[in-house]
C-alpha positions in Angstrom: 0.0 0.0 0.0 2.8 2.4 0.9 4.5 1.9 -2.4 1.4 3.0 -4.3 1.3 6.4 -2.7 3.3 9.3 -4.1 6.4 10.2 -2.1 6.3 13.5 -0.4 9.3 15.1 1.4 8.6 17.7 4.1 11.1 20.3 5.2 10.6 22.4 8.3 7.8 20.3 9.7 9.7 18.8 12.7 7.3 20.2 15.3 4.4 18.6 13.5 6.1 15.4 12.3 3.5 13.2 14.0 0.7 15.0 12.3 2.1 15.1 8.7 1.0 11.5 7.8 -2.5 12.3 9.1 -2.7 15.6 7.2 -1.5 13.9 4.0 -2.9 10.3 4.2 -2.6 9.8 0.4 1.2 10.5 0.4 4.2 8.5 1.5 5.5 11.1 3.9 9.1 11.7 5.0 9.9 14.6 7.4 13.5 15.9 7.3 15.5 18.8 8.7 15.4 22.1 6.7 18.7 23.3 8.1 21.3 23.6 5.3 24.0 21.8 7.2 21.7 18.9 8.1 20.4 18.7 4.6 23.8 18.5 3.0 24.9 15.9 5.6 21.8 13.9 4.8 22.4 14.1 1.0 19.5 16.5 0.3 18.3 17.7 -2.1 20.2 15.1 -4.3 18.3 12.3 -2.5 15.2 13.5 -4.2 16.5 11.9 -7.4 16.1 8.5 -5.7 12.3 8.9 -5.5 9.9 8.3 -8.3 7.7 11.4 -8.9 8.4 13.1 -5.6 6.8 16.2 -4.2 8.4 18.7 -1.8 6.5 20.6 0.9 8.2 23.4 3.0 6.9 25.1 6.1 6.8 28.8 5.6 10.2 30.0 4.4 12.1 27.5 6.5 14.2 26.2 3.7 17.4 27.2 1.9 16.8 29.0 -1.4 18.7 26.4 -3.4 16.0 23.8 -2.6 13.3 25.6 -4.5 15.7 26.3 -7.4 16.7 22.6 -7.5 13.1 21.5 -7.6 12.2 23.9 -10.4 15.1 22.8 -12.5 14.0 19.1 -12.2 10.3 19.9 -12.4 9.6 18.5 -8.9 6.4 19.9 -7.5 7.1 22.4 -4.7 4.6 23.6 -2.2 4.6 26.2 0.6 2.6 25.4 3.7 1.5 27.7 6.5 -1.0 27.9 9.4 -4.5 28.6 8.2 -6.8 31.4 9.4 -8.8 29.4 12.0 -6.0 27.7 13.8 -6.3 26.6 17.5 -7.0 27.5 21.1 -3.3 27.9 22.0 -0.4 29.5 20.2 1.8 27.7 17.6 4.8 28.6 19.7 3.3 26.6 22.5 3.3 23.6 20.1 -0.4 23.6 19.6 -1.1 21.9 16.2 -2.9 23.9 13.6 -6.5 22.9 12.7 -6.1 24.5 9.3 -3.4 24.7 6.7 -2.9 26.7 3.5 -0.9 25.0 0.7 0.4 27.2 -2.1 2.4 26.2 -5.2 3.8 29.7 -5.8 4.5 31.5 -2.5 2.9 32.1 0.8 -0.3 34.1 1.1 1.5 36.9 3.1 4.3 37.3 0.6 3.3 40.5 -1.3 6.4 40.4 -3.5 4.9 38.0 -6.0 1.5 36.5 -6.7 0.4 33.4 -4.6 -2.2 30.9 -5.7 -4.6 32.8 -3.3 -3.9 36.1 -4.9 -4.5 34.7 -8.4 -7.8 33.3 -7.3 -8.8 36.6 -5.9 -7.8 38.3 -9.2 -9.6 35.9 -11.5 -12.3 33.8 -9.8 -16.0 34.4 -10.9 -17.5 34.6 -7.4 -20.9 35.8 -8.8 -21.3 32.6 -10.7 -20.6 30.4 -7.7 -23.7 31.0 -5.7 -23.2 27.9 -3.5 -19.8 29.1 -2.5 -21.0 32.5 -1.6 -23.9 31.2 0.4 -21.6 29.0 2.4 -19.2 31.9 2.9 -22.1 33.9 4.4 -23.0 31.1 6.8 -19.4 30.5 7.9 -18.9 34.2 8.5 -22.0 34.3 10.6 -20.8 31.3 12.6 -17.4 32.9 13.3 -19.0 36.0 14.5 -21.8 34.4 16.5 -19.4 31.9 18.2 -16.7 34.5 18.6 -14.0 32.3 17.0 -10.7 33.8 15.7 -7.4 32.4 14.5 -6.2 31.9 18.1 -8.8 31.5 20.8 -7.2 31.9 24.1 -7.6 35.6 25.1 -9.4 36.8 28.2 -13.1 37.6 27.8 -13.5 41.1 29.1 -15.0 44.3 27.7 -12.9 47.3 26.8 -15.3 49.4 29.0 -14.3 47.3 32.0 -10.6 47.9 31.3 -10.7 51.5 30.0 -13.9 53.0 31.4 -17.0 54.0 29.4 -16.5 55.0 25.8 -16.6 58.8 25.4 -15.1 59.2 21.9 -14.1 57.3 18.8 -12.0 54.3 19.6 -9.1 53.3 17.2 -7.5 49.9 17.8 -3.9 49.4 16.8 -3.1 45.7 16.3 0.5 44.8 17.4 2.4 42.0 15.7 5.6 40.2 16.2 7.9 42.7 14.5 10.3 40.0 13.3 7.5 37.9 11.7 7.8 36.9 8.1 4.4 38.4 7.3 5.9 41.9 8.0 9.2 41.1 6.3 7.5 40.0 3.1 4.3 42.1 3.3 5.8 45.5 3.7 7.9 47.5 1.2 9.6 49.5 4.0 10.6 48.9 7.6 7.9 49.5 10.3 7.4 48.8 14.0 4.4 48.6 16.2 5.3 52.0 17.6 5.3 53.5 14.1 1.8 52.2 13.6 0.6 53.6 16.9 2.1 57.0 15.9 0.4 56.8 12.5 -3.0 56.0 14.0 -2.6 58.9 16.5 -1.6 61.4 13.8 -4.5 60.4 11.5 -7.1 60.3 14.3 -6.2 63.3 16.6 -9.4 63.3 18.6 -9.8 59.5 19.1 -8.9 57.2 21.9 -5.9 55.1 20.6 -5.9 51.6 22.0 -2.8 49.4 21.4 -3.2 45.6 21.5 0.2 43.8 21.6 0.5 40.5 19.9 -0.4 37.5 22.2 3.0 35.8 21.7 4.7 38.9 22.9 2.5 39.1 25.9 3.0 35.4 26.7 6.7 35.8 26.3 7.0 33.1 23.5 8.3 35.8 21.1 10.2 39.1 21.7 9.3 42.5 20.4 11.5 45.1 18.7 10.0 48.4 19.8 9.4 49.5 23.4 5.7 50.2 24.1 6.7 52.6 26.8 7.8 55.0 24.1 4.2 55.5 22.9 2.5 55.3 26.3 1.7 59.0 26.2 -0.4 58.7 23.0 -2.3 55.4 23.6 -3.9 53.1 26.0 -2.1 49.8 26.0 -3.9 46.5 26.7 -1.4 44.8 29.1 -3.1 41.4 29.0 -4.2 39.2 26.1 -7.8 40.1 25.2 -9.9 37.8 23.0 -10.1 39.4 19.5 -14.0 39.4 19.6 -13.9 41.4 22.8 -11.1 43.7 21.7 -13.0 44.6 18.5 -16.3 45.3 20.4 -17.1 49.0 20.1 -14.1 49.8 17.9 -14.6 52.5 15.2 -11.4 51.9 13.2 -8.6 49.4 13.1 -4.9 49.9 12.2 -2.7 47.0 11.3 0.5 46.2 9.5 -0.5 42.9 8.0 -2.4 41.1 10.8 -5.2 38.7 10.2 -7.1 40.5 12.9 -7.5 43.3 10.4 -9.6 41.0 8.3 -11.6 39.8 11.3 -12.4 43.5 11.9 -13.6 43.8 8.3 -15.9 40.8 8.8 -17.5 42.9 11.6 -17.9 46.0 9.4 -15.1 48.0 11.0 -13.0 50.2 8.7 -9.4 49.0 8.5 -6.2 50.8 7.5 -3.2 48.6 6.5 0.4 49.8 6.5 1.6 46.7 4.7 -0.1 44.5 2.0 -1.7 41.5 3.6 -3.7 39.1 1.4 -6.9 41.1 2.0 -5.5 44.5 1.1 -5.4 46.1 -2.3 -8.9 44.9 -3.3 -10.9 48.0 -2.3 -12.0 46.9 1.2 -9.2 48.6 3.1 -7.4 51.9 3.3 -3.9 51.1 2.2 -0.6 52.9 2.8 1.1 50.5 0.4 0.3 49.7 -3.2 0.2 46.5 -5.3 -0.1 47.0 -9.0 -1.1 43.4 -9.5 -4.3 43.7 -7.5 -6.5 45.8 -9.7 -9.9 44.2 -9.0 -12.5 45.4 -6.5 -13.9 42.7 -4.3 -16.4 42.3 -1.5 -15.3 41.1 1.9 -17.3 37.9 1.5 -15.5 37.1 -1.7 -12.1 37.5 -0.1 -13.3 35.2 2.8 -14.6 32.6 0.3 -11.2 32.4 -1.5 -9.0 32.4 1.6 -11.1 30.4 4.1 -12.9 28.0 1.8 -11.1 27.6 -1.5 -7.5 27.8 -0.3 -7.6 26.3 3.3 -7.8 22.8 4.5 -9.2 21.8 7.9 -8.4 19.0 10.3 -10.1 17.6 13.3 -8.5 19.0 16.5 -8.3 15.6 18.2 -7.6 13.2 15.3 -6.2 15.4 12.5 -8.6 13.9 10.0 -9.8 16.2 7.3 -13.0 18.0 8.2 -15.0 21.0 7.1 -14.5 24.6 8.3 -17.9 24.5 10.0 -16.9 21.7 12.3 -13.6 23.4 13.2 -15.5 26.6 14.2 -17.8 24.6 16.4 -14.9 22.6 18.0 -12.9 25.7 18.7 -15.9 27.5 20.2 -16.5 24.6 22.6 -12.8 24.2 23.6 -12.4 27.9 24.1 -15.7 28.3 26.0 -17.2 30.9 23.7 -20.3 28.9 22.8 -23.1 27.3 24.6 -24.1 23.7 23.8 -27.0 24.9 21.7 -24.9 27.3 19.6 -22.1 24.8 19.2 -24.5 22.1 17.9 -26.3 24.3 15.4 -25.7 23.8 11.8 
Protein backbone atom coordinates (compact mmCIF):
# COMPACT_ATOMS: atom_id res chain seq x y z
CA UNK A 1 0.00 0.00 0.00
CA UNK A 2 2.82 2.38 0.91
CA UNK A 3 4.52 1.86 -2.44
CA UNK A 4 1.38 2.97 -4.32
CA UNK A 5 1.35 6.40 -2.66
CA UNK A 6 3.27 9.29 -4.13
CA UNK A 7 6.40 10.15 -2.10
CA UNK A 8 6.29 13.55 -0.37
CA UNK A 9 9.28 15.10 1.40
CA UNK A 10 8.57 17.68 4.11
CA UNK A 11 11.13 20.30 5.16
CA UNK A 12 10.62 22.44 8.27
CA UNK A 13 7.82 20.28 9.71
CA UNK A 14 9.74 18.84 12.68
CA UNK A 15 7.31 20.24 15.32
CA UNK A 16 4.43 18.56 13.46
CA UNK A 17 6.13 15.38 12.25
CA UNK A 18 3.54 13.16 14.00
CA UNK A 19 0.72 15.03 12.28
CA UNK A 20 2.10 15.08 8.74
CA UNK A 21 0.98 11.52 7.80
CA UNK A 22 -2.53 12.32 9.08
CA UNK A 23 -2.65 15.61 7.18
CA UNK A 24 -1.48 13.90 3.98
CA UNK A 25 -2.85 10.33 4.19
CA UNK A 26 -2.60 9.79 0.43
CA UNK A 27 1.16 10.48 0.41
CA UNK A 28 4.17 8.46 1.52
CA UNK A 29 5.51 11.11 3.90
CA UNK A 30 9.08 11.71 5.03
CA UNK A 31 9.90 14.61 7.38
CA UNK A 32 13.49 15.87 7.25
CA UNK A 33 15.46 18.80 8.66
CA UNK A 34 15.41 22.06 6.72
CA UNK A 35 18.72 23.34 8.11
CA UNK A 36 21.25 23.62 5.26
CA UNK A 37 23.99 21.81 7.21
CA UNK A 38 21.70 18.90 8.11
CA UNK A 39 20.36 18.74 4.55
CA UNK A 40 23.83 18.51 3.04
CA UNK A 41 24.91 15.88 5.57
CA UNK A 42 21.80 13.89 4.75
CA UNK A 43 22.41 14.12 1.03
CA UNK A 44 19.51 16.48 0.32
CA UNK A 45 18.34 17.68 -2.13
CA UNK A 46 20.17 15.13 -4.32
CA UNK A 47 18.35 12.32 -2.51
CA UNK A 48 15.17 13.53 -4.19
CA UNK A 49 16.51 11.91 -7.37
CA UNK A 50 16.11 8.50 -5.71
CA UNK A 51 12.33 8.92 -5.50
CA UNK A 52 9.88 8.34 -8.30
CA UNK A 53 7.70 11.42 -8.93
CA UNK A 54 8.38 13.08 -5.56
CA UNK A 55 6.75 16.22 -4.19
CA UNK A 56 8.37 18.72 -1.83
CA UNK A 57 6.54 20.62 0.91
CA UNK A 58 8.19 23.37 2.98
CA UNK A 59 6.88 25.09 6.09
CA UNK A 60 6.80 28.84 5.60
CA UNK A 61 10.19 30.04 4.44
CA UNK A 62 12.09 27.48 6.52
CA UNK A 63 14.22 26.15 3.69
CA UNK A 64 17.42 27.18 1.91
CA UNK A 65 16.85 29.00 -1.40
CA UNK A 66 18.73 26.35 -3.38
CA UNK A 67 16.02 23.80 -2.57
CA UNK A 68 13.30 25.60 -4.52
CA UNK A 69 15.68 26.29 -7.43
CA UNK A 70 16.72 22.63 -7.49
CA UNK A 71 13.09 21.48 -7.62
CA UNK A 72 12.23 23.94 -10.37
CA UNK A 73 15.13 22.76 -12.51
CA UNK A 74 14.04 19.13 -12.17
CA UNK A 75 10.31 19.94 -12.36
CA UNK A 76 9.65 18.52 -8.92
CA UNK A 77 6.36 19.94 -7.54
CA UNK A 78 7.14 22.38 -4.72
CA UNK A 79 4.57 23.63 -2.18
CA UNK A 80 4.60 26.22 0.60
CA UNK A 81 2.59 25.35 3.72
CA UNK A 82 1.54 27.65 6.54
CA UNK A 83 -1.00 27.93 9.36
CA UNK A 84 -4.54 28.61 8.21
CA UNK A 85 -6.82 31.40 9.38
CA UNK A 86 -8.80 29.41 11.98
CA UNK A 87 -6.01 27.70 13.82
CA UNK A 88 -6.26 26.61 17.46
CA UNK A 89 -7.02 27.45 21.06
CA UNK A 90 -3.34 27.89 21.98
CA UNK A 91 -0.41 29.49 20.18
CA UNK A 92 1.79 27.74 17.64
CA UNK A 93 4.83 28.64 19.73
CA UNK A 94 3.26 26.56 22.53
CA UNK A 95 3.30 23.57 20.15
CA UNK A 96 -0.44 23.57 19.62
CA UNK A 97 -1.06 21.88 16.24
CA UNK A 98 -2.94 23.86 13.59
CA UNK A 99 -6.50 22.90 12.74
CA UNK A 100 -6.09 24.46 9.30
CA UNK A 101 -3.38 24.72 6.66
CA UNK A 102 -2.85 26.74 3.50
CA UNK A 103 -0.92 25.00 0.72
CA UNK A 104 0.36 27.18 -2.11
CA UNK A 105 2.38 26.17 -5.17
CA UNK A 106 3.75 29.69 -5.79
CA UNK A 107 4.50 31.46 -2.53
CA UNK A 108 2.93 32.11 0.85
CA UNK A 109 -0.26 34.15 1.07
CA UNK A 110 1.52 36.86 3.10
CA UNK A 111 4.33 37.30 0.57
CA UNK A 112 3.28 40.45 -1.30
CA UNK A 113 6.42 40.42 -3.47
CA UNK A 114 4.86 38.02 -5.97
CA UNK A 115 1.46 36.48 -6.66
CA UNK A 116 0.41 33.45 -4.63
CA UNK A 117 -2.23 30.92 -5.68
CA UNK A 118 -4.62 32.75 -3.34
CA UNK A 119 -3.92 36.12 -4.95
CA UNK A 120 -4.46 34.66 -8.42
CA UNK A 121 -7.82 33.27 -7.31
CA UNK A 122 -8.83 36.62 -5.89
CA UNK A 123 -7.81 38.27 -9.15
CA UNK A 124 -9.63 35.87 -11.51
CA UNK A 125 -12.35 33.79 -9.82
CA UNK A 126 -15.95 34.35 -10.89
CA UNK A 127 -17.51 34.59 -7.44
CA UNK A 128 -20.87 35.80 -8.78
CA UNK A 129 -21.28 32.58 -10.74
CA UNK A 130 -20.59 30.37 -7.70
CA UNK A 131 -23.72 30.96 -5.69
CA UNK A 132 -23.24 27.91 -3.48
CA UNK A 133 -19.76 29.06 -2.47
CA UNK A 134 -20.96 32.54 -1.56
CA UNK A 135 -23.92 31.21 0.43
CA UNK A 136 -21.57 28.97 2.37
CA UNK A 137 -19.19 31.89 2.93
CA UNK A 138 -22.05 33.92 4.41
CA UNK A 139 -22.98 31.06 6.75
CA UNK A 140 -19.39 30.55 7.90
CA UNK A 141 -18.86 34.25 8.53
CA UNK A 142 -22.02 34.32 10.65
CA UNK A 143 -20.79 31.26 12.59
CA UNK A 144 -17.41 32.85 13.26
CA UNK A 145 -19.02 36.04 14.54
CA UNK A 146 -21.80 34.39 16.55
CA UNK A 147 -19.44 31.89 18.20
CA UNK A 148 -16.66 34.50 18.58
CA UNK A 149 -14.02 32.31 16.97
CA UNK A 150 -10.72 33.77 15.75
CA UNK A 151 -7.38 32.42 14.51
CA UNK A 152 -6.17 31.93 18.08
CA UNK A 153 -8.82 31.46 20.76
CA UNK A 154 -7.17 31.91 24.12
CA UNK A 155 -7.56 35.57 25.10
CA UNK A 156 -9.37 36.80 28.19
CA UNK A 157 -13.08 37.55 27.83
CA UNK A 158 -13.46 41.11 29.08
CA UNK A 159 -15.01 44.29 27.69
CA UNK A 160 -12.93 47.33 26.83
CA UNK A 161 -15.27 49.41 28.98
CA UNK A 162 -14.30 47.29 31.98
CA UNK A 163 -10.64 47.91 31.28
CA UNK A 164 -10.67 51.51 30.03
CA UNK A 165 -13.86 52.96 31.38
CA UNK A 166 -16.97 54.03 29.43
CA UNK A 167 -16.51 55.02 25.81
CA UNK A 168 -16.58 58.80 25.39
CA UNK A 169 -15.08 59.24 21.89
CA UNK A 170 -14.06 57.29 18.80
CA UNK A 171 -11.95 54.27 19.55
CA UNK A 172 -9.12 53.31 17.20
CA UNK A 173 -7.54 49.91 17.80
CA UNK A 174 -3.91 49.36 16.79
CA UNK A 175 -3.07 45.68 16.28
CA UNK A 176 0.45 44.83 17.37
CA UNK A 177 2.39 42.04 15.67
CA UNK A 178 5.63 40.15 16.24
CA UNK A 179 7.86 42.66 14.48
CA UNK A 180 10.32 40.02 13.26
CA UNK A 181 7.53 37.94 11.73
CA UNK A 182 7.79 36.89 8.09
CA UNK A 183 4.40 38.42 7.31
CA UNK A 184 5.90 41.86 7.99
CA UNK A 185 9.22 41.14 6.27
CA UNK A 186 7.49 39.97 3.08
CA UNK A 187 4.32 42.05 3.34
CA UNK A 188 5.85 45.54 3.65
CA UNK A 189 7.90 47.54 1.19
CA UNK A 190 9.62 49.48 4.00
CA UNK A 191 10.59 48.93 7.63
CA UNK A 192 7.95 49.50 10.28
CA UNK A 193 7.44 48.81 14.00
CA UNK A 194 4.36 48.62 16.17
CA UNK A 195 5.28 51.99 17.64
CA UNK A 196 5.35 53.48 14.13
CA UNK A 197 1.82 52.18 13.61
CA UNK A 198 0.60 53.65 16.90
CA UNK A 199 2.05 57.03 15.94
CA UNK A 200 0.43 56.82 12.49
CA UNK A 201 -2.97 56.03 14.00
CA UNK A 202 -2.63 58.88 16.49
CA UNK A 203 -1.62 61.39 13.81
CA UNK A 204 -4.51 60.41 11.51
CA UNK A 205 -7.08 60.34 14.34
CA UNK A 206 -6.16 63.28 16.61
CA UNK A 207 -9.42 63.30 18.57
CA UNK A 208 -9.78 59.55 19.06
CA UNK A 209 -8.85 57.20 21.87
CA UNK A 210 -5.93 55.13 20.56
CA UNK A 211 -5.87 51.59 21.97
CA UNK A 212 -2.79 49.44 21.39
CA UNK A 213 -3.17 45.63 21.52
CA UNK A 214 0.24 43.85 21.58
CA UNK A 215 0.53 40.45 19.92
CA UNK A 216 -0.39 37.47 22.17
CA UNK A 217 3.01 35.79 21.67
CA UNK A 218 4.75 38.94 22.92
CA UNK A 219 2.45 39.13 25.95
CA UNK A 220 2.95 35.42 26.72
CA UNK A 221 6.72 35.75 26.30
CA UNK A 222 7.04 33.15 23.53
CA UNK A 223 8.30 35.81 21.06
CA UNK A 224 10.15 39.07 21.69
CA UNK A 225 9.26 42.51 20.37
CA UNK A 226 11.52 45.09 18.74
CA UNK A 227 10.00 48.41 19.79
CA UNK A 228 9.39 49.49 23.39
CA UNK A 229 5.68 50.19 24.06
CA UNK A 230 6.71 52.64 26.80
CA UNK A 231 7.82 55.04 24.07
CA UNK A 232 4.22 55.52 22.89
CA UNK A 233 2.50 55.26 26.27
CA UNK A 234 1.72 58.98 26.18
CA UNK A 235 -0.43 58.72 23.03
CA UNK A 236 -2.27 55.42 23.56
CA UNK A 237 -3.93 53.09 26.02
CA UNK A 238 -2.08 49.78 25.99
CA UNK A 239 -3.87 46.51 26.71
CA UNK A 240 -1.42 44.80 29.07
CA UNK A 241 -3.10 41.39 28.98
CA UNK A 242 -4.24 39.22 26.11
CA UNK A 243 -7.83 40.10 25.25
CA UNK A 244 -9.89 37.82 22.98
CA UNK A 245 -10.15 39.41 19.51
CA UNK A 246 -13.96 39.43 19.56
CA UNK A 247 -13.90 41.44 22.79
CA UNK A 248 -11.06 43.71 21.69
CA UNK A 249 -13.01 44.62 18.53
CA UNK A 250 -16.28 45.31 20.35
CA UNK A 251 -17.13 49.00 20.11
CA UNK A 252 -14.10 49.83 17.94
CA UNK A 253 -14.61 52.46 15.22
CA UNK A 254 -11.42 51.91 13.21
CA UNK A 255 -8.55 49.41 13.14
CA UNK A 256 -4.93 49.95 12.16
CA UNK A 257 -2.70 47.01 11.30
CA UNK A 258 0.53 46.25 9.49
CA UNK A 259 -0.47 42.87 8.02
CA UNK A 260 -2.35 41.11 10.85
CA UNK A 261 -5.22 38.71 10.16
CA UNK A 262 -7.10 40.50 12.93
CA UNK A 263 -7.54 43.32 10.44
CA UNK A 264 -9.58 40.99 8.28
CA UNK A 265 -11.55 39.85 11.32
CA UNK A 266 -12.38 43.51 11.86
CA UNK A 267 -13.60 43.82 8.27
CA UNK A 268 -15.94 40.85 8.84
CA UNK A 269 -17.52 42.94 11.61
CA UNK A 270 -17.95 45.97 9.38
CA UNK A 271 -15.11 47.96 11.00
CA UNK A 272 -13.00 50.17 8.68
CA UNK A 273 -9.37 49.01 8.47
CA UNK A 274 -6.16 50.82 7.55
CA UNK A 275 -3.22 48.64 6.46
CA UNK A 276 0.38 49.81 6.53
CA UNK A 277 1.57 46.71 4.67
CA UNK A 278 -0.06 44.51 2.04
CA UNK A 279 -1.75 41.46 3.64
CA UNK A 280 -3.72 39.09 1.40
CA UNK A 281 -6.94 41.06 1.98
CA UNK A 282 -5.50 44.50 1.10
CA UNK A 283 -5.43 46.06 -2.34
CA UNK A 284 -8.94 44.91 -3.30
CA UNK A 285 -10.86 48.03 -2.30
CA UNK A 286 -12.02 46.92 1.17
CA UNK A 287 -9.18 48.56 3.14
CA UNK A 288 -7.44 51.93 3.30
CA UNK A 289 -3.90 51.13 2.18
CA UNK A 290 -0.58 52.87 2.83
CA UNK A 291 1.12 50.50 0.38
CA UNK A 292 0.33 49.71 -3.25
CA UNK A 293 0.22 46.52 -5.29
CA UNK A 294 -0.11 47.01 -9.04
CA UNK A 295 -1.10 43.35 -9.55
CA UNK A 296 -4.26 43.73 -7.47
CA UNK A 297 -6.49 45.80 -9.73
CA UNK A 298 -9.88 44.24 -8.98
CA UNK A 299 -12.52 45.42 -6.53
CA UNK A 300 -13.88 42.66 -4.32
CA UNK A 301 -16.37 42.26 -1.51
CA UNK A 302 -15.26 41.08 1.91
CA UNK A 303 -17.34 37.91 1.50
CA UNK A 304 -15.49 37.09 -1.72
CA UNK A 305 -12.09 37.46 -0.07
CA UNK A 306 -13.31 35.22 2.75
CA UNK A 307 -14.58 32.60 0.31
CA UNK A 308 -11.23 32.43 -1.48
CA UNK A 309 -9.03 32.43 1.63
CA UNK A 310 -11.06 30.41 4.13
CA UNK A 311 -12.88 28.00 1.78
CA UNK A 312 -11.08 27.61 -1.54
CA UNK A 313 -7.49 27.76 -0.25
CA UNK A 314 -7.63 26.34 3.28
CA UNK A 315 -7.76 22.75 4.47
CA UNK A 316 -9.15 21.82 7.87
CA UNK A 317 -8.37 18.98 10.26
CA UNK A 318 -10.07 17.58 13.35
CA UNK A 319 -8.46 19.02 16.48
CA UNK A 320 -8.31 15.60 18.17
CA UNK A 321 -7.60 13.18 15.29
CA UNK A 322 -6.15 15.45 12.54
CA UNK A 323 -8.56 13.85 10.05
CA UNK A 324 -9.84 16.15 7.26
CA UNK A 325 -13.04 18.00 8.19
CA UNK A 326 -15.04 21.04 7.08
CA UNK A 327 -14.53 24.59 8.33
CA UNK A 328 -17.95 24.53 10.01
CA UNK A 329 -16.88 21.68 12.27
CA UNK A 330 -13.63 23.43 13.21
CA UNK A 331 -15.50 26.60 14.16
CA UNK A 332 -17.82 24.63 16.45
CA UNK A 333 -14.93 22.64 17.96
CA UNK A 334 -12.85 25.74 18.72
CA UNK A 335 -15.90 27.48 20.18
CA UNK A 336 -16.48 24.57 22.56
CA UNK A 337 -12.82 24.21 23.56
CA UNK A 338 -12.37 27.94 24.14
CA UNK A 339 -15.67 28.26 26.00
CA UNK A 340 -17.15 30.91 23.73
CA UNK A 341 -20.26 28.90 22.77
CA UNK A 342 -23.14 27.31 24.59
CA UNK A 343 -24.13 23.75 23.82
CA UNK A 344 -27.04 24.94 21.71
CA UNK A 345 -24.92 27.31 19.63
CA UNK A 346 -22.11 24.80 19.15
CA UNK A 347 -24.48 22.14 17.95
CA UNK A 348 -26.27 24.34 15.45
CA UNK A 349 -25.74 23.78 11.75
